[in-house]
C-alpha positions in Angstrom: 12.0 3.0 25.2 10.8 6.5 24.1 7.1 7.3 23.6 7.6 7.5 19.8 9.5 4.2 19.8 12.0 2.7 17.4 14.1 3.9 15.6 14.2 6.7 18.2 15.8 6.4 21.6 14.6 9.9 22.7 11.4 11.8 22.0 12.9 15.3 22.3 16.4 16.7 22.1 16.8 20.2 23.6 19.5 22.3 21.9 20.6 25.6 23.6 23.6 27.8 24.2 24.8 28.2 27.8 25.5 31.8 27.0 29.2 32.1 27.9 31.0 31.6 31.2 29.7 33.7 34.0 32.9 33.2 36.0 31.4 30.6 38.3 31.6 27.6 36.0 28.1 28.2 34.6 26.7 30.0 31.6 24.5 33.0 31.9 21.6 31.2 30.1 22.1 27.8 31.6 20.1 28.1 34.8 17.0 29.4 33.0 17.4 26.9 30.2 17.6 24.0 32.7 14.6 25.3 34.6 12.6 25.7 31.4 13.3 22.1 30.4 12.3 20.9 33.9 8.9 22.7 33.6 8.4 21.5 30.0 9.0 18.0 31.1 6.6 18.3 34.0 3.9 19.7 31.8 4.3 17.1 29.1 4.1 14.3 31.7 0.8 15.6 33.1 -0.8 13.7 30.3 -0.9 10.0 31.4 0.1 8.8 27.9 3.5 10.4 28.3 4.0 10.0 32.0 6.2 6.8 32.0 7.6 6.7 28.5 8.6 10.2 27.6 12.3 10.7 27.1 13.9 14.2 26.8 17.6 14.5 26.2 19.3 17.6 27.5 23.1 17.8 27.2 23.8 19.4 30.6 27.2 17.9 31.1 29.2 19.6 28.5 32.9 20.1 29.2 33.6 23.6 30.4 30.1 23.9 31.8 29.0 27.4 30.6 31.5 27.6 27.8 30.6 26.4 24.3 33.7 24.2 23.6 35.1 24.2 20.0 35.9 20.5 20.2 33.9 18.2 18.0 31.0 16.3 19.4 31.7 12.9 21.0 30.4 9.8 19.2 28.1 9.0 22.0 26.6 12.5 22.0 26.2 12.3 18.2 24.3 9.1 18.6 22.0 10.5 21.3 21.3 13.7 19.3 20.5 11.7 16.1 18.2 9.3 18.0 15.8 12.1 19.0 12.4 12.3 17.2 12.0 16.1 17.7 14.4 18.9 18.0 13.6 21.8 20.3 15.8 24.9 20.1 16.0 27.6 22.8 16.7 30.4 20.4 19.0 33.3 21.5 21.7 35.4 20.0 24.2 33.1 21.7 22.7 30.1 20.0 23.2 31.6 16.6 26.9 32.2 17.3 27.6 28.9 19.1 29.8 26.5 17.2 28.6 23.7 19.6 25.0 24.4 18.8 25.8 24.4 15.1 27.4 21.0 15.4 24.4 19.7 17.3 21.9 21.0 14.7 23.9 19.7 11.8 24.4 16.3 13.3 20.7 15.9 14.1 19.8 16.9 10.5 22.5 14.6 9.0 21.2 11.6 11.0 17.6 12.2 9.8 18.8 12.5 6.2 20.8 9.3 6.5 17.8 7.5 7.8 15.6 8.9 5.0 13.4 10.9 7.5 11.9 14.2 6.6 12.3 17.0 9.3 9.1 18.9 8.5 7.0 19.5 11.6 9.8 18.1 13.8 11.6 21.3 14.8 10.2 23.6 17.5 11.9 27.0 18.1 11.4 28.7 21.5 12.2 32.4 21.2 13.8 32.9 24.6 15.6 36.0 23.6 15.1 38.3 20.5 17.6 37.8 17.7 18.7 40.0 14.9 20.9 37.6 12.9 19.3 35.3 10.3 18.3 31.9 11.4 19.8 28.8 9.9 18.0 27.5 6.7 17.1 24.3 8.7 14.6 26.5 10.7 12.2 27.0 7.8 9.0 25.3 6.8 8.3 23.3 3.6 7.8 26.6 1.7 11.1 28.0 2.8 9.5 30.5 5.2 11.2 30.9 8.6 9.4 29.1 11.4 7.3 31.4 13.6 8.4 29.7 16.7 7.0 30.4 20.2 7.7 33.8 21.8 8.9 33.2 25.3 10.4 36.5 26.4 9.1 39.8 27.8 8.1 42.8 25.6 9.3 45.5 28.0 12.9 46.6 28.5 15.0 45.0 29.6 14.0 42.0 27.6 14.4 38.7 29.5 13.0 35.2 29.1 9.7 34.7 30.9 10.3 33.5 34.4 13.8 35.0 34.6 13.2 36.7 37.9 11.5 33.7 39.4 14.2 31.1 38.9 14.4 28.4 40.1 10.6 28.8 40.6 7.8 28.5 41.2 7.0 30.3 37.9 4.1 32.7 37.6 1.1 32.6 35.3 2.7 34.4 32.3 5.3 31.7 32.1 2.8 28.8 32.4 0.3 30.4 29.9 3.1 30.7 27.4 4.3 27.2 28.0 1.0 25.4 27.4 0.8 26.2 23.6 4.3 24.7 23.3 3.2 21.6 25.2 0.1 21.2 23.0 2.1 21.5 19.8 4.7 19.0 21.0 1.9 16.5 21.9 0.7 16.8 18.3 4.2 16.4 16.9 5.0 13.4 19.1 1.7 11.6 18.2 2.4 12.3 14.5 5.9 10.9 14.8 4.7 7.9 16.7 2.1 7.1 14.0 4.8 7.4 11.3 7.3 5.3 13.3 4.6 2.6 13.9 3.8 2.5 10.2 7.5 2.2 9.4 7.9 -0.6 11.8 4.9 -2.4 10.4 6.3 -2.0 6.9 9.7 -3.3 7.8 8.1 -6.3 9.5 6.0 -7.0 6.5 9.0 -6.7 4.2 10.9 -9.2 6.4 7.9 -11.6 6.2 7.7 -11.4 2.4 11.5 -11.9 2.1 11.5 -15.1 4.2 12.1 -18.4 2.5 8.6 -19.7 3.0 6.1 -19.4 5.8 4.0 -16.6 4.3 0.2 -16.8 4.4 -1.3 -16.8 0.9 -4.9 -16.2 0.1 -5.7 -18.4 -2.8 -8.6 -17.2 -4.9 -10.5 -19.9 -6.9 -14.0 -21.1 -7.6 -15.7 -24.4 -6.7 -16.3 -25.3 -10.3 -12.5 -25.4 -10.7 -12.0 -27.2 -7.4 -9.4 -29.8 -8.8 -7.2 -27.0 -10.1 -7.5 -25.1 -6.8 -6.6 -28.3 -4.8 -3.6 -28.9 -6.9 -2.3 -25.3 -6.5 -3.0 -25.3 -2.8 -1.0 -28.6 -2.4 2.0 -27.3 -4.3 2.0 -24.1 -2.3 1.7 -26.1 1.0 4.5 -28.5 0.1 6.7 -25.5 -0.6 6.3 -24.0 2.9 3.4 -21.6 2.4 0.3 -21.5 4.5 -2.9 -21.3 2.3 -6.3 -19.7 3.1 -9.2 -20.3 2.8 -9.6 -24.1 3.2 -11.7 -24.4 0.1 -12.5 -22.4 -3.1 -15.4 -20.0 -3.3 -18.8 -21.5 -4.0 -20.7 -20.0 -6.9 -23.6 -18.0 -5.5 -26.3 -15.8 -7.0 -28.1 -14.8 -3.9 -27.1 -11.1 -3.0 -27.1 -11.7 0.7 -24.9 -14.7 0.5 -22.6 -12.9 -1.9 -22.3 -10.0 0.5 -21.6 -12.3 3.4 -19.0 -14.2 1.3 -17.3 -11.0 0.3 -17.1 -9.7 3.9 -15.6 -13.0 5.1 -13.1 -12.9 2.2 -12.0 -9.4 3.0 -11.5 -10.3 6.6 -9.4 -13.3 5.7 -7.3 -11.5 3.1 -6.5 -8.7 5.6 -4.7 -11.3 7.7 -2.7 -12.7 4.9 0.7 -11.7 3.4 -0.3 -11.9 -0.3 -3.1 -12.8 -2.7 -3.0 -15.2 -5.6 -5.8 -15.5 -8.2 -5.7 -18.8 -10.1 -5.7 -18.2 -13.8 -7.9 -20.9 -15.4 -9.3 -21.1 -18.9 -12.6 -19.8 -17.5 -11.7 -16.3 -18.7 -14.9 -14.6 -17.7 -14.6 -15.8 -14.1 -10.9 -14.9 -14.1 -11.6 -11.3 -15.2 -14.3 -11.0 -12.7 -12.1 -12.3 -9.9 -9.3 -10.0 -10.9 -11.6 -7.0 -10.5 -13.7 -8.1 -7.6 -11.1 -9.9 -5.5 -7.8 -8.6 -6.9 -8.7 -5.0 -6.7 -11.9 -4.2 -4.7 -11.6 -6.8 -1.9 -7.9 -6.3 -1.7 -8.3 -2.6 -1.4 -10.7 -3.1 1.5 -8.4 -5.6 3.1 -5.4 -3.1 2.8 -7.5 -0.4 4.4 -8.2 -2.7 7.4 -4.7 -4.0 7.8 -2.4 -1.2 6.5 -0.4 -3.8 4.6 0.9 -4.0 1.1 -0.9 -7.3 0.2 0.7 -7.9 -3.2 -1.5 -9.7 -5.7 -0.5 -12.1 -8.4 -2.3 -13.9 -11.3 -1.1 -17.5 -11.2 -1.3 -18.6 -14.8 -1.7 -22.4 -14.8 -3.0 -22.9 -18.4 -0.5 -21.0 -20.5 -1.0 -18.8 -23.6 -4.7 -19.3 -23.8 -5.3 -16.6 -21.2 -2.2 -14.5 -21.9 -4.0 -12.0 -24.1 -2.9 -8.4 -24.3 -6.2 -7.3 -22.9 -5.9 -9.6 -19.9 -2.3 -8.5 -19.2 -3.5 -4.9 -19.4 -6.3 -5.7 -16.9 -3.8 -7.4 -14.6 -1.6 -4.3 -14.6 -4.7 -2.1 -14.1 -5.6 -3.9 -10.9 -1.9 -3.7 -9.8 -1.4 -7.5 -10.0 1.6 -9.4 -11.3 1.7 -12.2 -13.8 3.3 -15.4 -12.5 3.9 -18.4 -14.8 2.7 -21.7 -13.2 2.5 -23.8 -16.3 5.5 -26.0 -15.4 6.4 -27.5 -12.0 8.1 -26.6 -9.8 6.6 -23.1 -10.1 6.5 -22.3 -6.3 10.0 -20.9 -6.4 8.7 -18.2 -8.8 6.1 -17.3 -6.1 8.9 -17.0 -3.5 10.9 -14.8 -5.9 7.9 -12.6 -6.5 7.3 -12.2 -2.8 11.0 -11.3 -2.3 10.8 -8.6 -4.9 7.7 -7.2 -3.2 9.5 -7.1 0.1 11.5 -4.1 -1.0 8.3 -2.2 -2.0 6.7 -3.1 1.4 9.7 -1.7 3.3 9.6 1.7 1.6 
């Protein structure tokens, strides 16, 4: 498993041109490129976080060794390229004219697009050799400006990649000083991608839970002066396969300290639930207050703690008496949904509501 994690199999894919056949079955640029990747890998793994899990993919077994073949990429190679979180390009004039490198680049971009993944901040260009031809449009930032890249060649004539005369190593200080900023930037990009991948996995897991035919944990908001209604709703939800929290409705309190403690406990409990239902009784003042306090404020706090969607619904158990335009407007304002529970069995409507929210959670 790569450091970034699913859906990626590799953290970094290195794309480079071998630089034509040198007559000995190798490309002119291949030895340096391979040595560069080895040093990059070693530097990245110096951080304990990456030591065991980092996965770098380098296609070093191309047919024809140093020759860029014109044949299409194999399906396995396409899969490996597309499964990389970051694309690192060793830029050279040979790279810009290589049909193989063009295929690699386009396949990586196509796989990211197919998965709905943005490529901003996910491409690093190592300027191993000066280039005169324009770069591909893919190597531009969100404003359309060409990436600056990392200069990794000498200034003096003849121009060569840093460390060219030291292959296969050990490399001197100019090589290592130029390598460290690249490593630092890749650390940042890998951490950012890991955070995005983790968030996507959590969202997919939440979407799957919401779509299940029962078993979701529902926070049921009600007040103790409407305990019979709360008990009846809790029983129907429980009989329909839902787990219900808390184990009793809220007591009516006026003491500020007790109210604060009750709210903290409520937020903590909601953050562990899959959804929130506010019981819509004919106590309209209490209902409006619960929509604002619990349905919006406490739910927002719980969402911040759990990084979950936590859909909210108003469960109307009394009918048209509370279905005023003003209350429907308030319900929409707190981003809650109206669920009719005036006729049993109404629990299937809750399940349908959760299923509809699963698509939103998985975005």
